N, C-alpha and C positions, 0 to 999 in steps of 0.2 A: 170077584165075585159078584158084587152088583151088576159090571156087562152081561156077566153070563145072564144073571136073573130077567134083565132086563130082552134080553135076545131070544129069553125062554119064553118070557110073556107075549113079546111080538109076534113069537113064529105061532099063538094060539089065540091070537085075538078075535079071530072069526068065530072061534069055537065057544060061544057064548054060553055053553055050560061048564065047560072046563076053565076058561080066564077066570072065574072070580073063586074058583077053589084054589087056582096058584095065585092069588093074590094073597089068600086068608093064609097059606101057606109057607111064602116066601117073602110074604113082607118087611115081617121082622129082620133078618137077613139083611135083606137091601138095603134098610136103613140102619143096620151097624155098619154095613159097611161104608154107606154114603157118608155116614155123622162121622169114621174113625178117618176118612180123607178127607174131610173138612177141615175136622180138628187138629191134623196132622199136616193142614200146610200141603195136602194132595199128596200125599209119603203113607204108603199103605206101609204100617208098622206090622210085622209077626215077629213076635214073641223072639223081642228085642234081647240084649244081654243086659241091657239094665229096666228096673222096674218103669212100665210105659207109665205109670202114674208121675213120673222122675220127671218125664217130657213135657217140657211146656212151651207154649207159644209166646217167642219174644215177642209182638206186635205187629213185625212186616210179613209181609206175605215171601214164599219161595221167591228166591232174586229182589224181597224187595229193596233188601239192601246189596247192591250190583258188585258184582268182583271186576276186580280190572282185569280179561284176557286178551289186552292189546297193549301192554305196559310199554311207553317211552321213556328212554334213560337219558341225563344230559350230564355235562359235567359239575365237579363241586362247585366250579366258577360262575356258573349261568345258574346254580342255585338259589339263586337272591332271595327264595321266599322261605329261607329255612335260618333261621338264627342262632344262635354258638350254642344255646341252651335248650333247644327242640330238641324231643327224643325221639330218636330214631332206631329203627333194626338193622344190624347189619351183617351180613351174608356174605362168607368167603369160601366159595365152591367150583368145584372146577375150573381151577385158575381163573377168577373172575371176584372181582369185590362190587356188593353192592348196598346201597343206603336205601331206606324206605323210611318214610317219615309219619310217622304214627299220626299226625296233622290230618293225614292221606287217608292211612289204613281206619282210622274213627269213621270213617263215612264207606268204605268199603270192605275191609276185612280182609277179604284174601285177594290175593294178585298170583293168576295162572302164569309164570314166568321160565326161560329158559335159562341156562349159564351153560355159555357155550355149545346150542343148542340138546345140555340134557336136561329133561321139564322138571321143576321145582314148582311148588306154592308154596305161598309167604302168607301165613296168618296172623293177624291178631283180634284178639277179643278184648272189648275195652271194657266189659264189665268186669272179668279177672285180669286182666290187668299182663294178659298172657299171649308174649309174641313169639312161634314157632313157624319154622318152615322144616317141610317136608320133600324126600324124593317122589316123585310123583309118576316116576317108573316104577309101577308095581308088578310085581308075574310077569314083565314082559309084557305091560301094557299100560299108553299113556293115559294119566288120571287127569280130568278137568273139574275143577270142584266150581260148585258155586256156593252160593250161602243158604240153610234152610228155611231161615226163620226161626228153629226151634232151636230149645236151650237145652242142655241137661247139667246139671248142679251150677247154673246159673250162666254155664259155658257154650261155646259156639257149639253149634254142631254141623259141619261140615254135609255137603253132600258130593258125590261124583257123578257127570252127568253121562257116563257111561254106563251105569245101572242103578244108578237111582240110592243107593246106601247112603247111610246117613253116617258119618264117622264123627268120634267125640274127637274135638281138640289136644284136649289135654294129655287125654290116652293116645291119640294118634292110633285109636282102633276101630273101623267099624263094628256100628254096635247094629247094625240091622239090614238088611238087604242080602242081597246074592254076594256081598265081599265079608259079612258077617265073618266075625272073629281077625279078619285082615290087618295086621299091623302096615303101618306104614314107618320106613325108617327117616328118624330124625338126624337131622342137621344142625348142625353148630349156629347158634345166634347169639350178638351179642344186643342187648338193649341196654342203650344207653343213650349219650347227648350226642349231637352229632358233630361238637367241636371234638369231643374224645373219638369219637368213630375215624375223622376227616385225619387227624392227628397219624392216627394208624397204619390209615389207609388214603393216601393222597390221590390215586389214582382213583379212588373209586367212584363206580358208577351212581346216580341216584336217580332215583322213581320221580319225573317228571310232574308238578302238578296240572301239567297239559292234560287230563285224564279223559277229555271227549265228555266230561259229566260237569254237569253248573252246581257245584257246590264251593259253600264259603269256607277253603279249607285254613284260613286264620281264624277260623271259629269254632269249639269245641260242641259238638251234640249233648258230653255228657258233662256240663259244667257244673263243679265242686265235688264232683263225684267221687274223686281220688282220696279226697279228706273227709268225707262222712260218715256217718256207721251206715249208712243205709245201705243194705243188700235186695236189688228190686226182685229176686227170683229164689223159689226155697231151694235149699241145699239139703243134702243127703245127711251131711252132720256137721258142726258147730263147736269150735271151741272158743271160749273169752278170753285166753292166755292174751289175748295181742287185739290191737285193735283192728277192724276186718280187713281194712284196708294198709294195713303195715306190710310192708314188701320185703321179701323172700327170697333167696336161691335156692333152688332145691333140685336135690341130685338124686339120684336110681342107679343102684350099683345091688347085684347078684340079686333083685326083686325086692331090695327093702329101699326103704325112702329118708331121706332127712334133708331138713329146713335150716337156712341160715338167716333168722329174721337180720334186717339192717341195723334194725333197735341196738338189736345185740353187738353185731359186726362194728358198729360206729365206737364202742368203750373202747376196742381195741386200738392196735396200731395200723391197722388197715389188709397185715398181713396176717393170716390165720394158717396154720399147719395142722390139719385133722388127720384122726385115723379113722377110717368108716368099711366097715364089711373087708377090713383086710388090705383096703387101700389106702394109701398113700394122696392124701388129696389136699393142694393150695389153695385160700378162698383170698381173692385177692379183691377187698372191697376197696371202692374207687367215689369217696364221699362227692366229692366236686361233681363229677360226671353221674352219682344217684345211681351205681351198676355195679356189679360185681362179674366176676370170671373164675372158672373153677379149672385147675392144671390140675394133672396127677404126676406121679413119681418121674415119668421123661418129659415132663413140662409140657405136655399138648393139652390141650386145650380138653375139655371135661365136657361132655354134655350137660347143661342144668337148663332150669328153668328158673326166670322172675317170674311172680304173680303176687298176687294180695293173697295173704294170709288166710282168710275165709277161703279165697278158692284152691290153696292147696289142700289145707287140711280137709275140706269136703271131698276130696279124690282120695287123699292119703292120713284116710283116721289115724293108723298106727304110725304114721311117719314121726321118726327119732328128730329131735328140736334140740338144736347149739345156742346154750346158756352161757356167756360171759362169764 
């Protein structure tokens, strides 16, 4: 809108009588459009699927947190920068297994990758503790994603560089732009320790710390965040049953949600049998690796999400919660 207004004003600049009238009539519209773009990191947000007032600037501008668009991978033996207890996101898809160190993802949040020529985006939101991967071939189009610098419920809003649409990471849904309402296909991600992932997948590839960016990947930009009570940005719903940063593993089945807090799983044997929405689930809790895996009755891995409690309940206020 503001570009059209500028063009119209320029067209009449020689008409001194009309020009003041145009300025008076159109100035409020111009200011509103410009303000919206600046406040939203250059994104024009028109009737988003979430309240616009709940979309917040996270601090960095668009692409101020740079995605990794040309990732380089190495063998486990070459990954000397990884310690056994370091956290990784592990993805097996299309015949390939890969590990992405959170030490790196803390600084980049997105990796635009390919698995045997199939496009995939791997994402991590340090504020919510959520690691997710999505099929980047959407409706026949290959999408490449960047970090918008905007947040919804304290969670990363990605944007695709093809349409400038904003996508909620946890929902995997476009909340604004021409892709609004579309959903990305989730891939199974294991959020675990490097040792645990390497033991399961000894031939895994590993994202190299030679990213092309000058970052100290041995130092966290969020020191002590995972143990503090602090939530840096507003959320639409909160629940004080657990510490805000209590880790949960959550599932969605038939449009219903259920969370399994690690503090509850730790009270059991490590293997929990549960029925939810008519599905037989097994939750395997690994205290040493601080991770959990959910499988169905066919022993197939069920898509799940590890997240901080505050983030899970903000997005799923009606979620069922497992209690030991």
